[in-house]
C-alpha positions as CSV (number, residue, x, y, z in Angstrom):
1,X,93.0,90.3,83.3
2,X,92.5,87.2,81.2
3,X,89.1,86.8,79.6
4,X,87.7,83.4,80.7
5,X,86.2,81.1,78.2
6,X,86.4,79.8,74.7
7,X,85.4,81.5,71.6
8,X,81.7,80.5,71.7
9,X,81.3,81.9,75.3
10,X,83.2,85.1,74.7
11,X,80.2,86.5,72.9
12,X,78.3,86.5,76.2
13,X,78.9,89.7,78.1
14,X,78.6,90.0,81.8
15,X,75.8,92.4,82.7
16,X,77.0,95.3,85.0
17,X,74.7,94.3,87.8
18,X,76.4,90.9,88.0
19,X,79.9,92.3,88.4
20,X,81.5,92.0,91.8
21,X,81.6,95.2,93.8
22,X,84.8,95.9,95.8
23,X,85.6,92.2,95.5
24,X,82.3,91.0,96.8
25,X,79.6,88.9,95.2
26,X,76.1,90.5,95.3
27,X,73.0,88.4,94.4
28,X,70.9,89.9,91.7
29,X,67.8,88.6,93.4
30,X,68.9,90.2,96.8
31,X,70.4,93.4,95.5
32,X,71.8,95.6,98.2
33,X,73.1,92.7,100.3
34,X,76.7,91.6,99.7
35,X,77.5,88.1,100.9
36,X,80.7,89.2,102.5
37,X,79.5,92.3,104.4
38,X,77.3,90.3,106.7
39,X,78.7,89.2,110.0
40,X,80.4,85.8,110.4
41,X,77.4,84.6,112.5
42,X,74.9,85.7,109.8
43,X,76.9,84.0,107.1
44,X,77.1,80.8,109.2
45,X,73.3,80.9,109.7
46,X,72.7,81.4,106.0
47,X,75.1,78.5,105.2
48,X,73.4,76.2,107.7
49,X,70.0,77.1,106.1
50,X,71.2,76.3,102.6
51,X,72.8,73.0,103.8
52,X,69.6,72.0,105.5
53,X,67.8,72.4,102.1
54,X,70.5,70.9,99.9
55,X,71.8,67.9,102.0
56,X,68.7,65.6,101.8
57,X,68.3,66.3,98.1
58,X,72.0,65.9,97.3
59,X,72.2,62.7,99.5
60,X,69.8,61.1,97.0
61,X,71.6,62.4,93.9
62,X,74.4,64.9,93.7
63,X,73.8,67.2,90.7
64,X,76.4,67.7,88.0
65,X,78.6,70.7,88.8
66,X,78.4,70.2,92.6
67,X,80.7,68.4,95.0
68,X,81.1,68.0,98.7
69,X,84.3,69.6,99.7
70,X,86.1,68.5,102.9
71,X,88.9,70.7,104.3
72,X,90.8,70.9,107.6
73,X,89.9,74.1,109.4
74,X,92.8,76.5,109.9
75,X,91.8,77.2,113.6
76,X,90.6,74.0,115.1
77,X,92.2,71.5,112.8
78,X,88.9,69.6,112.5
79,X,87.6,68.4,109.1
80,X,84.6,70.4,107.8
81,X,82.5,69.8,104.7
82,X,80.5,72.1,102.5
83,X,78.9,72.0,99.0
84,X,80.8,73.8,96.2
85,X,80.6,74.3,92.5
86,X,83.0,71.8,91.0
87,X,83.6,69.7,87.8
88,X,85.6,66.6,87.4
89,X,87.7,65.5,84.4
90,X,89.3,62.1,85.2
91,X,91.8,62.5,88.1
92,X,91.5,66.2,88.0
93,X,88.8,68.6,89.2
94,X,88.2,72.3,89.2
95,X,86.2,74.2,91.8
96,X,85.0,77.7,92.2
97,X,84.8,80.0,95.2
98,X,81.9,82.2,94.3
99,X,82.7,84.5,97.2
100,X,86.4,84.7,96.1
101,X,89.0,84.9,98.8
102,X,86.3,85.8,101.4
103,X,85.0,82.2,101.5
104,X,85.8,80.5,104.8
105,X,86.5,77.2,103.1
106,X,89.0,78.9,100.7
107,X,90.8,80.4,103.7
108,X,91.1,76.8,105.1
109,X,92.5,75.6,101.7
110,X,95.1,78.4,101.7
111,X,96.2,77.2,105.2
112,X,96.2,73.5,104.2
113,X,95.7,72.7,100.5
114,X,95.0,69.0,101.0
115,X,91.2,68.5,100.3
116,X,88.7,65.8,99.4
117,X,86.0,66.3,96.8
118,X,83.1,63.9,96.7
119,X,81.2,63.8,93.4
120,X,78.3,61.5,92.5
121,X,79.9,58.1,92.2
122,X,83.6,59.1,93.0
123,X,85.8,60.8,95.4
124,X,89.1,62.7,94.7
125,X,91.7,63.7,97.2
126,X,94.8,65.8,96.7
127,X,96.3,69.3,96.9
128,X,94.3,72.2,95.6
129,X,96.2,74.9,93.7
130,X,95.5,78.0,91.6
131,X,95.4,77.7,87.8
132,X,98.9,77.9,86.3
133,X,98.3,79.3,82.9
134,X,95.8,80.5,80.4
135,X,95.1,77.0,79.1
136,X,94.0,75.8,82.5
137,X,91.8,79.0,83.0
138,X,90.1,78.3,79.6
139,X,89.5,74.6,80.6
140,X,87.9,75.8,83.9
141,X,85.7,78.3,82.0
142,X,84.6,75.7,79.5
143,X,83.6,73.4,82.4
144,X,81.8,76.1,84.3
145,X,79.9,77.6,81.4
146,X,78.3,74.3,80.5
147,X,74.6,74.1,81.4
148,X,73.1,71.3,83.5
149,X,69.5,70.9,84.9
150,X,70.7,72.0,88.4
151,X,71.9,75.3,86.9
152,X,68.4,76.3,86.2
153,X,67.3,76.0,89.8
154,X,70.5,77.7,91.0
155,X,69.9,80.5,88.6
156,X,66.4,81.1,90.0
157,X,68.0,81.6,93.4
158,X,70.7,84.0,92.3
159,X,68.9,86.0,89.5
160,X,65.5,87.5,88.8
161,X,63.2,86.2,86.1
162,X,63.0,82.8,84.5
163,X,66.3,81.1,83.9
164,X,67.7,80.4,80.4
165,X,71.0,79.3,79.1
166,X,72.3,82.8,78.4
167,X,71.5,84.0,82.0
168,X,73.2,80.9,83.4
169,X,76.4,81.5,81.3
170,X,76.3,85.2,82.3
171,X,76.2,84.2,86.0
172,X,78.9,81.6,85.7
173,X,81.1,84.0,83.7
174,X,80.6,86.6,86.5
175,X,81.7,84.1,89.1
176,X,84.8,83.2,87.0
177,X,85.6,86.9,86.6
178,X,85.2,87.8,90.3
179,X,85.5,84.6,92.2
180,X,88.5,82.3,92.8
181,X,89.1,79.1,90.7
182,X,91.2,76.2,92.0
183,X,92.4,73.0,90.5
184,X,92.6,69.7,92.3
185,X,95.2,67.1,91.1
186,X,94.2,63.8,92.6
187,X,96.9,61.8,94.5
């Protein structure tokens, strides 16, 4: 498996307790609960709760590293939106499924790859795809291992203790290692 990241990030090792177990993400703060072992109904309730917290705040100002993703559902064919980790570089964007292939929105993208990503100040639409080569994977790692003010709040939700840059990079590298990265080429 390719090691994600550039030379300055490769010195940061992923702690064992952050590694995915059986392909499932486990919060350090909520050890013993895998995000994907919960029932669909429980995951939907949890997601609704997070959206209720995030939507008003993100409506005022979308933080760096976050975008609103709109997909077409694979079952009903209706558009659905959710907030995801994503970074934009011109007419291209990279996004991360922290839950890997278990994320419901990723399953929708696999069925219909045309998506819309709304960042602060801009919107991109196009087809999402997997990274093609090591160069694209490194570019994604470089984008995700940057540190922004929102990352400190996010880190407090996922990890124990006070957040710092090293803990944020460890968490993001764990997501890169166990999650699923995608690239959007705007139309």
